[in-house]
C-alpha positions in Angstrom: -37.6 -7.3 162.3 -35.2 -9.6 160.6 -32.5 -9.1 158.0 -33.1 -11.0 154.8 -30.0 -11.6 152.8 -28.6 -14.4 150.6 -25.0 -15.5 151.2 -23.9 -14.1 147.9 -25.5 -10.7 148.7 -23.9 -10.8 152.1 -20.4 -11.4 150.6 -21.0 -8.6 148.0 -22.1 -6.1 150.6 -19.2 -7.0 152.9 -16.7 -6.5 150.0 -18.1 -3.0 149.3 -17.8 -2.0 153.0 -14.2 -3.3 153.0 -13.4 -1.1 150.0 -14.2 2.1 151.9 -11.5 4.1 153.8 -11.5 2.9 157.4 -12.8 6.2 158.9 -15.7 6.3 156.3 -16.3 2.6 156.7 -16.9 3.1 160.5 -19.3 6.0 159.8 -21.2 3.9 157.2 -21.5 0.9 159.5 -22.9 3.3 162.1 -25.5 4.4 159.6 -26.3 0.7 158.7 -26.8 -0.1 162.4 -29.1 3.0 162.8 -31.2 1.8 159.8 -31.6 -1.6 161.4 -32.4 -0.3 164.9 -34.8 2.2 163.6 -36.6 -0.3 161.3 -36.9 -2.7 164.2 -38.6 -0.1 166.4 -40.9 1.2 163.7 -44.4 -0.1 163.1 -45.2 -1.6 159.7 -41.7 -1.9 158.4 -41.2 -5.6 158.7 -38.1 -7.4 157.4 -35.3 -5.4 155.9 -33.4 -6.7 152.8 -29.8 -5.5 152.4 -28.4 -5.6 148.9 -26.4 -3.5 146.5 -27.9 -0.8 144.3 -25.6 1.2 142.1 -22.7 -0.5 143.8 -23.7 0.8 147.3 -25.4 -0.9 150.3 -29.1 -0.5 150.0 -32.0 -1.3 152.4 -35.4 -2.2 151.2 -38.7 -3.4 152.7 -39.4 -6.1 150.1 -41.6 -8.2 152.4 -43.9 -5.5 153.5 -43.5 -3.1 150.6 -44.0 -0.4 153.1 -41.2 1.9 152.2 -38.8 3.4 149.7 -35.1 2.2 149.3 -32.4 3.8 151.4 -28.8 3.6 150.2 -25.6 4.6 151.9 -22.3 5.3 150.3 -19.0 7.2 149.8 -17.6 8.8 146.6 -13.9 9.1 145.8 -14.7 12.6 144.4 -15.6 13.8 147.9 -13.3 11.7 150.1 -14.2 13.3 153.4 -18.0 13.0 152.9 -20.5 10.1 153.0 -24.2 10.1 152.4 -27.6 8.6 152.9 -29.5 8.4 149.6 -33.3 8.4 149.1 -35.4 7.9 146.0 -35.3 11.2 144.1 -38.9 10.6 142.8 -40.3 10.9 146.3 -41.1 13.9 148.5 -38.8 12.6 151.2 -35.9 15.1 150.9 -38.4 18.0 150.6 -40.0 16.9 153.9 -36.6 16.4 155.5 -35.5 19.9 154.4 -38.6 21.4 156.2 -38.1 19.3 159.3 -34.3 19.5 159.6 -32.9 22.6 157.8 -29.6 22.1 159.7 -28.8 19.0 157.7 -26.7 19.2 154.5 -28.7 18.0 151.4 -27.6 17.1 147.9 -30.4 17.9 145.5 -33.5 15.9 146.1 -31.7 12.6 146.7 -29.3 12.7 149.7 -28.3 13.8 153.1 -24.5 14.4 153.1 -22.3 14.1 156.2 -18.7 15.3 156.8 -16.2 12.7 158.1 -15.6 14.7 161.3 -19.2 15.7 161.8 -21.3 14.2 164.7 -24.0 12.1 163.2 -27.5 13.6 164.0 -29.0 10.2 165.0 -32.3 11.6 166.3 -33.1 13.5 163.1 -31.9 10.6 161.0 -34.1 8.2 162.8 -37.1 10.3 161.8 -35.9 10.3 158.2 -35.3 6.5 158.2 -38.8 5.8 159.5 -40.3 8.2 156.9 -38.5 6.4 154.1 -39.2 2.8 155.3 -42.9 3.7 155.7 -43.2 6.0 152.7 -45.8 3.8 150.8 -47.9 3.3 154.0 -47.9 7.1 154.5 -49.0 7.7 150.9 -51.9 5.2 151.3 -53.3 7.3 154.2 -52.5 10.6 152.5 -49.7 11.8 154.8 -46.8 12.0 152.4 
């Protein structure tokens, strides 16, 4: 698995990460690392492209087209929370609700975390693989 990113995109993403409060930035960088590590270990994902979507870091499988976009971000309106966002037109959040009812969900688009909450990395790894292989799963009728 490799990260594909233009220098301009790299600078833009770095600027967004720097704009977050330090405690939240640290949590979001942990999510970013988890996305990359999980993608590297998952079959069929291929290279990950990091870019900005809606002004937030986003992770896509452009080369393999195997998955759905994952975004991570923070909102000033909820300063002690951050989130991992998924395409609301997929069945991903419904699946995650069934598998991990202990997680905090926002509608059909996000898993929300509290700043002081321990990150549930095992559960999130399952969610990340599901998102990054979403289109593969649809092709074999499992999504």
